[in-house]
C-alpha positions in Angstrom: 136.0 112.7 118.1 135.0 114.5 114.9 135.3 111.3 112.9 133.1 109.5 115.3 130.5 112.3 115.2 130.6 112.2 111.3 130.2 108.5 111.3 127.2 108.6 113.7 125.6 111.4 111.6 126.1 109.4 108.4 124.6 106.2 110.0 121.6 108.3 111.2 120.9 110.0 107.8 121.6 107.1 105.4 118.7 104.9 106.4 116.3 107.6 105.2 117.9 107.9 101.8 120.3 105.2 100.6 119.6 101.7 99.7 121.6 98.7 98.6 121.7 100.1 95.1 124.0 103.0 96.0 123.7 104.6 92.5 120.1 105.6 93.5 118.9 107.8 96.4 115.5 106.7 97.6 113.3 108.9 99.8 110.0 108.0 101.3 107.3 110.1 102.9 104.6 112.7 102.2 104.6 114.6 98.9 104.1 118.3 98.6 100.8 119.6 97.2 100.7 119.0 93.5 101.4 122.1 91.4 100.9 122.4 87.7 104.2 122.2 85.7 106.2 121.2 88.8 107.6 117.8 89.5 106.4 115.8 92.5 108.5 116.3 95.5 108.7 114.6 98.9 108.0 117.4 101.4 108.4 115.4 104.6 110.3 112.2 105.1 108.4 110.2 107.7 107.4 106.7 108.7 104.0 107.9 110.0 101.4 108.6 107.3 98.0 110.0 108.1 95.1 108.4 106.4 93.8 111.3 104.3 91.6 110.4 101.4 92.5 111.1 97.8 89.8 113.8 97.5 91.9 115.9 99.9 94.8 115.9 97.4 97.0 114.1 100.0 99.7 111.9 98.5 102.5 109.8 99.9 105.1 107.5 98.4 108.7 107.3 97.2 111.1 109.1 94.9 114.2 107.8 93.3 117.1 110.0 92.2 119.8 108.2 90.2 123.4 109.3 90.4 123.8 109.0 86.6 121.7 108.9 83.4 121.7 105.1 83.1 118.4 103.4 82.4 116.8 101.6 85.3 113.5 100.0 86.3 111.6 100.4 89.5 108.5 98.9 91.1 107.1 98.4 94.6 105.3 95.8 96.6 103.2 97.1 99.5 102.1 94.9 102.4 98.9 96.1 104.3 97.8 94.9 107.7 94.3 93.9 106.2 92.9 93.8 102.7 91.8 97.2 101.4 88.1 97.7 100.4 89.3 98.5 96.8 92.5 98.6 94.8 92.4 101.5 92.4 94.6 103.2 89.8 97.4 101.1 88.2 97.9 99.0 91.4 97.1 95.3 91.4 96.5 92.8 94.2 98.9 90.0 94.4 97.7 86.5 93.6 99.5 85.4 96.8 97.4 87.5 99.3 94.7 90.2 99.3 96.9 92.2 101.7 99.8 92.6 99.1 99.5 95.3 96.4 102.0 95.8 93.6 102.8 98.7 91.3 103.7 98.2 87.7 107.3 98.2 86.6 108.6 101.5 85.2 111.6 102.0 83.0 113.2 105.4 83.3 116.6 107.3 82.9 116.1 110.1 85.4 114.6 111.0 88.7 111.2 109.4 89.2 108.6 108.9 91.8 105.5 106.9 92.7 102.7 108.5 94.6 99.9 106.7 96.4 96.6 107.9 97.7 94.2 106.5 100.2 90.6 105.3 99.4 87.7 104.7 101.8 88.3 101.4 103.5 92.1 101.4 103.5 93.3 100.0 106.8 95.2 101.7 109.6 98.2 100.0 111.2 101.7 98.9 110.2 102.4 98.8 106.5 105.6 97.8 104.6 106.8 98.8 101.2 109.6 97.1 99.3 111.2 99.1 96.5 112.9 97.2 93.7 115.4 98.7 91.3 116.4 96.6 88.3 114.5 93.7 89.9 116.6 93.8 93.0 115.1 94.5 96.4 116.8 97.8 97.1 115.0 99.4 100.1 112.3 98.4 102.6 110.3 100.9 104.7 108.0 99.9 107.6 105.6 102.6 108.4 102.4 103.4 110.3 99.2 104.6 108.7 97.4 106.5 111.4 94.0 108.2 111.7 94.0 111.7 110.4 93.8 114.3 113.2 
């Protein structure tokens, strides 16, 4: 019975953290408020993201924690339910569709993260993010962007 409980607990927790690339732990959700001199950190793992504009300081996204110090690359592709009014920062719209937004590819050797912010005109609804490590699709999160209450 204890083994069954441990297995069920593992299967419940792993979808939030692990991906196909088991040498990296990936977390998705809402970041803690930014503090000078401190690294970005996911404060709440969730698949429901309130649409709070960048001016509020609200940030969401993913963090990657490698299990070793080997160099790796990461990037993300975000699928929106409708085209955004604007694409800002270092994001770019895909040539395939105005509802697909891509991050640049980053090369790192330690824990890293990518934070997103919302702009006026970003759509509510179901979004999807695909996270690639070393050019392999490693993790997909489907999430809801909801009106801020």
